[in-house]
C-alpha atoms as one frame of an Amber mdcrd trajectory, in Angstrom:
protein
  30.944-100.204  25.689  31.911 -97.746  23.087  34.617 -97.833  20.992  37.324
 -95.352  21.363  38.737 -92.922  18.904  40.146 -89.779  19.055  36.558 -87.845
  19.486  36.036 -89.520  22.525  39.278 -88.990  23.770  38.951 -85.022  23.201
  35.747 -85.015  24.680  36.487 -86.619  27.793  39.358 -84.150  28.082  36.517
 -81.190  27.798  34.508 -82.778  30.190  37.305 -82.180  33.091  38.439 -78.711
  31.421  38.731 -75.244  33.177  38.782 -71.753  32.340  40.802 -71.398  35.440
  43.192 -74.093  34.731  43.886 -72.112  30.603  46.479 -69.961  32.237  48.552
 -72.283  34.332  48.847 -75.224  31.564  49.377 -72.167  28.847  52.893 -71.380
  30.456  54.093 -74.800  29.721  54.030 -74.000  26.051  57.705 -73.051  25.534
  57.522 -70.663  22.383  54.127 -69.148  23.114  51.269 -70.799  22.073  50.378
 -68.967  17.852  47.959 -71.991  16.588  48.202 -73.817  19.517  45.757 -73.745
  21.594  44.596 -74.818  25.384  41.679 -76.157  26.484  42.532 -75.844  30.494
  43.094 -79.323  31.719  46.365 -79.937  33.916  48.563 -82.141  31.952  48.427
 -84.813  35.097  44.866 -84.870  34.192  45.689 -85.848  30.846  47.388 -89.176
  31.002  44.781 -91.410  32.849  42.168 -90.195  29.730  45.263 -91.333  27.274
  46.033 -94.373  28.656  42.547 -95.334  28.457  43.030 -94.706  24.775  45.902
 -96.905  24.586  44.608 -99.192  22.118  44.283 -96.751  19.522  44.680 -97.326
  16.139  47.224 -95.293  14.241  44.842 -93.049  12.464  42.930 -92.182  15.633
  46.176 -90.834  16.863  47.578 -88.756  13.520  44.297 -87.385  13.960  45.092
 -86.351  17.940  48.265 -84.571  16.012  46.096 -82.566  13.713  44.460 -81.118
  16.896  45.080 -77.088  17.878  44.710 -77.985  21.509  48.174 -78.611  23.650
  46.697 -81.243  25.676  45.267 -83.023  23.024  48.273 -83.420  21.287  49.799
 -84.442  24.754  47.370 -87.361  24.344  48.543 -88.328  21.699  52.063 -88.369
  22.763  51.450 -90.507  25.647  49.514 -93.103  23.810  52.606 -93.443  20.892
  54.793 -93.621  24.367  52.338 -96.628  25.969  52.003 -98.321  23.008  56.025
 -98.461  22.197  56.457 -99.874  26.215  54.020-102.950  25.526  55.489-106.296
  24.768  52.308-106.785  21.743  51.566-103.277  21.419  48.140-101.964  19.498
  50.619-100.378  16.496  54.251-101.542  15.561  57.048-100.168  17.352  57.866
 -99.406  13.520  54.620 -97.532  12.522  54.467 -95.652  15.522  58.452 -94.245
  15.334  57.864 -93.312  11.382  54.295 -91.594  12.558  56.575 -89.601  15.254
  58.743 -88.208  12.538  56.402 -87.637   9.459  54.231 -85.455  12.440  57.263
 -83.773  13.825  55.911 -80.932  13.526  52.706 -81.181  15.521  55.152 -82.380
  18.495  56.450 -78.936  19.209  56.988 -78.095  22.676  59.502 -79.763  25.454
  56.966 -81.898  27.048  55.431 -83.144  24.066  59.254 -84.770  22.930  59.861
 -86.069  26.299  57.082 -88.241  26.746  57.636 -90.085  23.360  60.810 -89.647
  22.297  62.690 -92.154  24.268  60.606 -95.362  24.099  58.878 -94.087  20.338
  62.523 -92.926  18.709  65.220 -94.321  20.930  64.044 -97.529  21.523  63.275
 -98.305  17.891  66.703 -97.752  16.781  68.183 -99.120  19.682  69.615-102.174
  17.498  69.870 -99.837  14.279  72.065 -96.888  13.214  71.595 -94.424  14.783
  72.098 -91.840  11.821  68.034 -90.759  12.370  69.326 -88.729  15.256  72.074
 -87.450  13.971  69.887 -85.936  10.800  67.609 -84.427  13.861  70.080 -83.585
  15.198  71.259 -80.845  12.120  67.781 -79.747  11.697  66.756 -76.216  11.854
  63.780 -76.730  14.277  65.124 -76.574  17.857  62.407 -79.445  18.680  63.671
 -81.557  16.039  66.876 -81.444  18.062  65.771 -81.943  21.546  64.347 -85.519
  19.978  68.154 -85.975  19.135  69.085 -85.928  22.633  65.818 -87.367  24.318
  66.177 -90.244  22.746  69.372 -91.274  23.613  67.582 -91.707  27.162  66.857
 -95.098  26.104  70.463 -95.873  25.469  71.333 -94.586  28.531  69.405 -96.899
  30.390  71.165 -99.679  28.994  74.201 -98.223  29.469  75.212 -97.216  26.290
  76.523 -93.395  26.502  78.035 -92.936  23.061  75.570 -90.987  21.096  74.595
 -89.445  24.616  77.400 -87.559  24.813  78.398 -87.262  20.672  74.888 -85.492
  19.503  75.183 -83.263  22.855  78.788 -82.317  21.525  77.717 -81.331  18.522
  74.293 -79.486  19.811  77.055 -77.499  22.582  76.510 -74.171  21.400  73.014
 -74.331  20.082  70.754 -71.287  20.707  67.918 -72.812  22.056  67.000 -72.856
  25.804  65.458 -75.948  25.774  68.148 -77.552  23.958  70.578 -76.803  25.987
  68.425 -77.619  28.974  68.283 -80.885  27.438  72.162 -81.605  27.259  72.698
 -80.517  30.863  69.861 -82.955  31.960  71.202 -85.719  29.482  74.774 -85.412
  29.939  74.799 -85.357  33.826  72.380 -88.158  33.620  74.622 -90.030  31.157
  77.544 -88.987  33.814  75.669 -91.151  36.459  77.224 -93.897  34.592  80.715
 -92.800  33.965  81.515 -89.558  35.466  85.269 -89.209  33.310  83.372 -89.260
  30.361  81.110 -86.384  31.880  84.274 -84.589  32.980  85.971 -85.002  29.645
  82.949 -83.682  27.333  82.685 -80.729  30.532  85.971 -79.603  29.529  86.358
 -80.449  25.714  82.480 -78.507  25.651  82.602 -75.806  28.662  83.476 -72.604
  26.267  80.216 -73.509  24.432  77.730 -74.881  26.416  74.948 -72.037  28.070
  75.057 -71.108  31.685  71.916 -73.228  32.331  73.433 -76.298  30.477  76.386
 -76.252  32.265  74.879 -75.793  35.749  72.441 -78.685  35.168  75.132 -81.053
  33.957  77.642 -80.368  37.120  74.835 -80.507  39.571  76.268 -84.002  41.023
  80.119 -82.934  40.843  81.885 -82.466  43.800  81.912 -78.940  44.859  85.138
 -77.831  44.083  84.576 -79.285  40.673  81.589 -77.740  40.116  82.963 -74.737
  40.613  86.148 -75.243  38.248  83.473 -76.369  35.529  81.015 -73.113  35.715
  83.811 -70.677  35.947  84.002 -71.467  32.035  88.258 -70.626  31.914  90.426
 -73.138  31.628  92.210 -74.065  34.949
């Protein structure tokens, strides 16, 4: 069996690419492609190839992040996630975390963040000070700000909601749509564990949240409460 490398992963993606898929895949890249290019591989088809390369060493993952192709970088994010979830990963969690932060400029779309941040960033910080998340929340880069929110999913799973609500409150007036969507989704998820904390958050921030974030955050509230919060006017 040949050794798995960044090159062999990209070759596997190229083997299943299709010109017909380019437009469909490109629409997932939120802020316009710019320097990013699309091979034409449905994102769902990327993950099995990434899983077959899940033992890649750190330098090879970094090489994947160098790629101009969206699907290749998605494979890198998936491999980091696969490794972070393993009991004996090919690379230590600390090294994956450092790579994630050092190459965040290449993790520049909502789904790249969402794939890796919970287990690579959140899991690493679980038993450590959470200051790095607040530094990310203060970034001028919306994808770093999204990481600050999305990483807290790991904490929510363990019943620790403090940082989710705190970071979302800091970013409640964020101008970027995908940060607002992260706020709406993550406070809704945290609210499933503590409805009172969710309602307090919504009361304190209703005038700052976007309509989209408020709609997402209140999806699971009773109809009368949903209507009150969505009005954005104090009761």
